[in-house]
Structures are given as C-alpha cells and as structure tokens.
N, C-alpha and C positions, 0 to 999 in steps of 0.2 A: 975796544966792546962796542963801542958807539958805531963803530964802521960795520959790525958785523949787525948791528940791527938795523942799520940803515938798508944794507942789500938784504937780510931776510924781508923786511916790507918790500922792498923791492922786488924781490923774487915772486912775494905772496899777490900784489899788483898785476906784475905780470903774467902769473899763473891765472888770476881772475879775469882778465881781459884775453888772454889766449880760450878759455871756457868760455866765456860770452860771445868769442869771435866764432868758434866751433859750433856751438850747440843753438846760440838763442837767436842770432841773428844770420845765420847762413853765410858767414863769412863778410858780410856789410858791416864794416863799424859805425858807418852812418847812422845805423837805424839803433844803436845803443843808445845816443843822446838824444833821440825822438823819443822815446819809452814806448809802452804800449799803444795800440790804436785806438783811438778816443771813439767810443762808442757813439756819442752824440752826435759825432758828425755826420755818422749815414744811419741811424736809425731812423725809421718812417721812411727815408729818402729813396724814390727810385732810381735805381743803378741798371744801365742798360749795356750788357758784355756782349759783344759781336764774339765769334770764334770761342764760343763756350762749352762746345761738346766734348773737348778732349784738354789734355796738357794745361796750360797758364791758365787759359779762360776758365777753365772746370774748377780749378784751384780758387781762383779769385771768387768766383760763384760762392763757393761752401764758404769762402771767409767773408764775404760780404753779406752772406746771409746769418752767417753767426754774429754779424755786430747789427742785426735786426733791419737790414735794407730791405726794401721790394724788387725783386729780379725780373729784368726781362733778358731772357736766353737767346741768342741768335746764333743759328749756324745754317750751313745747308741739309745735314743730316738730321731729321726728323727723330729717329730712333734714338741716336746719341745724345740728341736734348732732352728727349722723355726719361733717359737713365741718369741724366745729370740732375733733373728734376727730382726724380724718384729719391736718388740718395740725398739731395737736399731736404727734402720732406721728411725722408726717415730720421735725419740727424736733427732736424730742427722742424718740428711739426707744425708750429703757430707760423713759419716762414709763408711770405705771399711769391708765388715763383711763377710767371707767366713766358709759355713759347712763343717765339717767335721766327719760324723758318726763313731764311732769306739767303740768297747768293749775291754776292757784290759784283758778279761779272752779268748781271741780269739786264742791267742798262738803268738810265736815269729816271726812267718812270717808274720802273719795279720799284727803286730804292725810294721815291716820294712816296709811293703807295706805302712803303713799309714804315715809312716814317710817322705816317698818319694813323697808322695801326698802334704803333708805340707809344704816341702821344694820349691815344684814347685810353691805353690801360688804366687801372687804378683809378676811376671815376675821374679821367682826364686829369690825372695829375701833371702829365707831361714828362720830362725827364730830368732828374737832378745831376744824374753823373753818367757819362758814357765812356765805356772802357773799348777803344776800337782795337781788338787783338785778332780780327780775320784774318785769314792769310789765302792770297790767292794761288792756286797749284797751277803749274804750269809742267810742261814736260822737263824732265831731269837733263840739264845740261849743266857743264861747266859753267863758270862765272866767264870767261873769256870767251865761250861761244854764245853766249846770250846777246840778242840783238838789243840796240837802244829801245826801240819800240816794244821789245818784250818786257824790258825793265820799266817802263812808263806805264805799262797797262794796269797794274797793282796800282800804281800811286793815283792814277787818276781817277780809278773807282773808289778809292779811299776819299778822295778831295771829295768828289762829287756828293758823297755822303755825308761827308764834316760839311760842305758849304752849304746844302741844302738845309740840312737840321739846324746849322747857326742862323740861317737866314728865314727860317719858317717864323712868323709871326707869331704862332704860339709856343715858340721855344721859349723853355724856362734857364736855358744856357746862354752862354756869351762867351764868343769869341776872344 
C-alpha cells in the first residue's frame, strides 16, 4: 500500500513538471526555478532593442513594455517599427516608446550618431539595458559556401556598436 502511495505521488509530480515544461516555460526547465520576471528590475528603466521590428525583438519589446520599461526600438524598417510601437501602445497605453531606425551596415560614424540619439531619449536618461537582436542579411548561401570575410561582417558591425556604446563617456552600461 505504501508503495502504491509513493508511485501515485511520483506520478503526480511528474505530471505537474510535464505540464509546467509544456505550457508555462516553453520547454525550458531552468525558468521554473527562477519564477516570474521581476517588474522592479526593469520598471522605469530604458531598454534599447535592436532588431525590434519582428520576431524575437518584437516579442521582447512587448514583454519589456508589460514590465514597465521605457523602450527604444531599432531596426531598418520604419514602417514595421511603427507597427510594433502601435501594438505596444494599444496594449500598454502608458508605455513610453521611441523609434530609432538604424542599419548596422551603415558604418561606424552612423552608429556613433545613433548611440548619441539613443542616449538623448527620455530626458537624457541613457540606456540601462541593451538587447542586440539585429540580424545582418546577406545573400542566401549554404554555410559551406560562405566566405570567412562574409562571416566576419556581421560580427564586426555588432562589435562596433557594442564597443562604442560601452566606451561612451555618458554610457550607463558597463561591459
């Protein structure tokens, strides 16, 4: 009888964990132990998201808006950014959202200018968190057909933005 009770409890725990795995944490059990996101960590903070016009960037923007963050949304497509901003404001009318169109392939001087503009938003509050989610699209090739130079391009552009921002005297972020 005790053995039956033990297996019943074990089955209930397994069913509970399977339910959590499948529905709550999207298959990532590490999130179960962390609990829900803490609003106080981002409420009122400035979050800059590159690649915010679709996909993961768009979802992250909505999530940060739900947590009370002030958002700077960046991507190449201004119309898509406007759509994301409109969606955020329709669900969170009190959200503060700025659009900052940018193209990572525009060069270092252009990136420096974009960083200055980002830092000037929200009464020169700077940027508390940066989510670098932008993609650099190149012609469709198979992985083995890509040159070493082609692989370096996206990495170098991302590093230019990161290095300039973290080394900016007014930056509130630290590497």
